[in-house]
MIMAR-103613 format. One record per residue: residue number from 1; residue in three letters; chain; x, y, z of N, C-alpha, C, O in turn. Coordinates in steps of 0.001 Angstrom, whole numbers, plus 500000, padded with zeros to 6 digits. Atoms other than C-alpha are relative to their C-alpha. Layout:
<recs>
pos  code  unit  n_east  n_north  n_up  ca_east  ca_north  ca_up  c_east  c_north  c_up  o_east  o_north  o_up
NUM  ALA  A  X  Y  Z  X  Y  Z  X  Y  Z  X  Y  Z;
...
</recs>
This chain:
<recs>
pos  code  unit  n_east  n_north  n_up  ca_east  ca_north  ca_up  c_east  c_north  c_up  o_east  o_north  o_up
1  MET  A  499999  499552  498457  102132  933786  413371  501535  500421  500179  502490  499686  499928;
2  GLN  A  498620  499319  499645  105105  936066  414334  500548  499724  501390  499808  499824  502369;
3  LEU  A  499570  500160  498563  107349  935290  417274  501003  500996  500186  501581  501543  499247;
4  ILE  A  498911  499151  499722  109669  937393  419035  500637  499616  501505  499900  499722  502485;
5  THR  A  499451  500353  498717  112016  936281  421957  500233  501122  501078  500361  502269  500649;
6  THR  A  499701  499039  498943  112603  938196  425165  501417  500649  499580  501523  501856  499798;
7  THR  A  498829  499328  500161  116183  938915  424063  499726  500862  498569  500250  501965  498418;
8  GLU  A  500117  499147  501280  115041  940109  420457  499017  501036  500386  498974  502058  499701;
9  LEU  A  500751  498752  499520  112494  942256  422357  500843  501238  500249  500511  502365  499880;
10  ARG  A  499005  499054  499654  115470  944140  423620  500731  500619  498670  500802  501828  498449;
11  THR  A  499043  499721  501052  117638  944117  420473  499439  500385  498777  500110  501038  497978;
12  LYS  A  500723  499771  501260  115111  944376  417736  498755  500560  500240  497702  500059  499846;
13  SER  A  501244  499275  499626  112728  946808  419059  499345  500688  498634  498140  500798  498408;
14  SER  A  500417  499263  501271  112508  948573  415757  499185  499112  499076  498175  499523  498505;
15  HIS  A  500781  501059  500703  111377  945425  414006  498632  499732  500534  497614  499690  499844;
16  LEU  A  501372  499979  499170  108704  945000  416671  499083  501198  499640  497878  501058  499428;
17  VAL  A  500885  498872  500152  107567  948535  416105  499310  499997  498437  498159  500370  498210;
18  ASP  A  500428  500029  501372  107371  948018  412184  498895  498827  499915  497909  499029  499207;
19  LEU  A  501029  501061  499913  105339  944839  412726  498623  500375  500714  497548  499975  500266;
20  LEU  A  501256  499306  499259  102793  946572  415135  499465  501017  499230  498237  501088  499191;
21  SER  A  500452  498876  500957  102528  949593  412725  499190  499387  498903  498168  499939  498495;
22  SER  A  500651  500620  501048  101530  947164  410068  498712  499294  500339  497978  498831  499466;
23  GLY  A  501202  500657  499482  098795  945734  412156  500122  498547  500451  499159  497818  500692;
24  THR  A  499807  501660  499844  100424  942270  412854  500016  499840  501551  500387  500807  502216;
25  SER  A  499943  500290  498762  100134  940709  416246  501308  499061  500276  501592  498221  499422;
26  VAL  A  498695  500792  499781  103432  939082  417746  499712  499335  501354  499064  499841  502270;
27  HIS  A  500157  500689  498933  103669  936305  420152  501272  500100  500813  502238  499872  500085;
28  LEU  A  498879  499888  499063  106385  936760  423069  500392  498461  500508  499614  497664  501032;
29  VAL  A  499425  501260  499614  108544  933788  423716  501109  500118  501066  502052  500887  500881;
30  HIS  A  499009  500029  499101  110542  933127  426789  500185  498557  500495  499303  497857  500993;
31  ARG  A  499413  501192  499652  112640  930145  427413  498924  498865  499384  498269  498083  500073;
32  SER  A  500647  500934  500911  110893  928179  424396  498354  500008  500382  497719  499034  499977;
33  LYS  A  501470  499923  499490  107236  929036  425847  499514  501167  499671  500144  502168  500011;
34  ILE  A  500734  498822  500344  104778  931510  424434  499411  500413  501404  498651  499682  502040;
35  ILE  A  500468  499550  498814  104135  933588  427435  499015  501102  499854  498330  501354  500844;
36  GLY  A  500740  499035  500202  102211  936436  425870  499683  500430  498445  500310  499944  497504;
37  LYS  A  500082  499548  501297  100762  938288  422864  500203  501476  499901  499657  502204  500729;
38  ILE  A  499851  498399  500164  101720  941770  421826  499141  500494  498623  499512  500268  497471;
39  SER  A  500655  499656  501076  099043  943292  419737  499877  501481  499748  500013  502219  500724;
40  PRO  A  500029  498589  500197  098635  946752  418023  498789  500594  500455  497731  500000  500250;
41  GLN  A  500981  499304  499467  096464  949294  419688  498960  500384  498884  499317  500802  497783;
42  LYS  A  500937  499608  501000  093278  949910  417910  499947  501535  499858  500112  502193  500885;
43  ALA  A  499956  498585  500139  093053  953500  416452  498573  500693  500549  497497  500194  500217;
44  GLU  A  501104  499233  499322  090572  955871  418341  499794  501018  499123  500739  501496  498495;
45  GLY  A  500431  498716  500730  088695  958611  416599  500462  501202  500569  500852  501240  501735;
46  LYS  A  499700  498587  499376  089442  962199  417061  498965  500287  500972  497799  499921  500824;
47  ILE  A  500701  499676  498930  088188  963546  420222  499292  501435  499728  498129  501696  500034;
48  PHE  A  500431  498547  500520  087890  967246  418849  499647  500002  498582  500448  499623  497727;
49  ASP  A  500471  499825  501442  085906  967832  415717  499781  501547  499777  498853  502092  500374;
50  ALA  A  500278  498569  500019  086152  971468  414718  498796  500445  499424  498137  501395  499847;
51  LYS  A  501245  499593  500649  083356  971439  412271  498662  499783  500745  497624  500392  500485;
52  ARG  A  501072  500172  499255  081117  969976  414853  499966  501367  501044  498949  502007  501311;
53  VAL  A  499986  498887  498953  082107  972658  417321  499530  501447  499429  498850  502209  500117;
54  LEU  A  500444  498973  500615  081607  975435  414842  498530  499912  499737  497811  500893  499923;
55  LYS  A  501539  500215  500315  078202  974166  413904  499146  500282  501395  498059  500858  501345;
56  ILE  A  500733  499738  498754  077203  974253  417807  500054  501564  500307  499121  502226  500763;
57  VAL  A  499728  498551  499719  078723  977701  418080  498986  500876  499146  498448  501886  499599;
58  THR  A  501029  499267  500869  076492  978860  415183  498507  499992  500475  497748  500961  500482;
59  LYS  A  501271  500186  499475  073479  977492  416546  499878  500780  501422  498738  501162  501683;
60  MET  A  500278  499201  498956  073918  979312  419807  499918  501511  499730  499647  502244  500682;
61  ASN  A  500135  498663  500388  073895  982646  418026  500609  500919  501083  499898  501721  501689;
62  LEU  A  499572  499194  499023  076267  984245  420323  500183  501476  499385  500360  501628  498177;
63  PRO  A  499746  498894  500514  076642  988125  420283  501406  500208  499431  502328  499504  499843;
64  LYS  A  498691  499800  500447  079562  989511  418297  500581  501156  500987  499911  502119  501361;
65  LEU  A  499277  499134  499176  082143  991298  420449  500893  500991  499298  501428  500570  498273;
66  SER  A  498943  499160  500613  084328  994254  419465  501330  499571  500831  501199  499004  501916;
67  TYR  A  498993  500139  499330  088005  993983  420406  500127  500794  501481  500575  500340  502534;
68  GLU  A  500188  499305  498692  087450  996682  422944  499314  499489  501109  499666  499612  502282;
69  GLU  A  500979  500544  498825  084665  994974  424755  500667  498649  500412  500530  498265  501574;
70  ARG  A  499359  501052  499257  086761  991756  424921  501276  500305  500677  501795  499431  501371;
71  ASP  A  499021  499767  499148  089610  993534  426303  499469  500580  501318  500132  500339  502326;
72  ARG  A  500487  499496  499034  087617  995260  428686  499488  498834  501004  499765  498864  502203;
73  ARG  A  500483  501296  499193  085968  991922  429991  501126  499120  500381  500990  498408  501376;
74  TYR  A  498894  500783  499797  089266  990231  429912  500727  500698  501262  501002  499982  502225;
75  ARG  A  499496  499303  499080  090810  992982  432121  499087  500027  501442  499495  500038  502603;
76  GLU  A  500850  499940  498722  087873  993074  434394  499923  498410  500837  499743  498269  502047;
77  ALA  A  499809  501288  499244  088160  989191  435066  501180  499776  500552  501262  499015  501516;
78  MET  A  498686  500230  499242  091892  989443  435789  500161  500919  501093  501020  500638  501929;
79  MET  A  500006  499248  498870  091363  992176  438153  499204  499396  501192  499561  499618  502349;
80  LYS  A  500768  500708  499046  088730  990109  440007  500677  498873  500393  500519  498519  501561;
81  LYS  A  499320  500929  499652  091022  987217  439820  501300  500127  500843  501601  499412  501798;
82  HIS  A  498657  499469  499333  094315  988805  440867  500183  501194  500689  501198  501465  501331;
83  GLY  A  500062  498872  499095  093368  991912  442321  500879  501299  499282  501400  501245  498168;
84  GLN  A  499290  498844  500624  094979  995411  441803  501333  500145  499572  501782  501036  498852;
85  SER  A  498541  500141  500334  098457  994318  441623  500304  499771  498706  501479  499821  498344;
86  LEU  A  499804  500386  501553  097925  993416  437885  500000  501436  499339  499160  502324  499478;
87  SER  A  499790  498646  500733  099231  996206  435779  499404  500060  498571  499512  501086  497899;
</recs>
């Protein structure tokens, strides 16, 4: 069981980070009493998966657009959004 006092929490924060990075939980001591437990955060999975998105896009079978068509659609959308002041 790892212990750290409130004073050490301020002065030895790098040691605390090392302990948490290694997956160790630490008990926080204040005035000779354990007042809490500091534990490392569980690693969450990636939210974005490029392979999965590519597979979905492939299934959608979207039409291929030329650069000219992309540019035309982009300019049309910008004109609609911002008006004629767009150069």
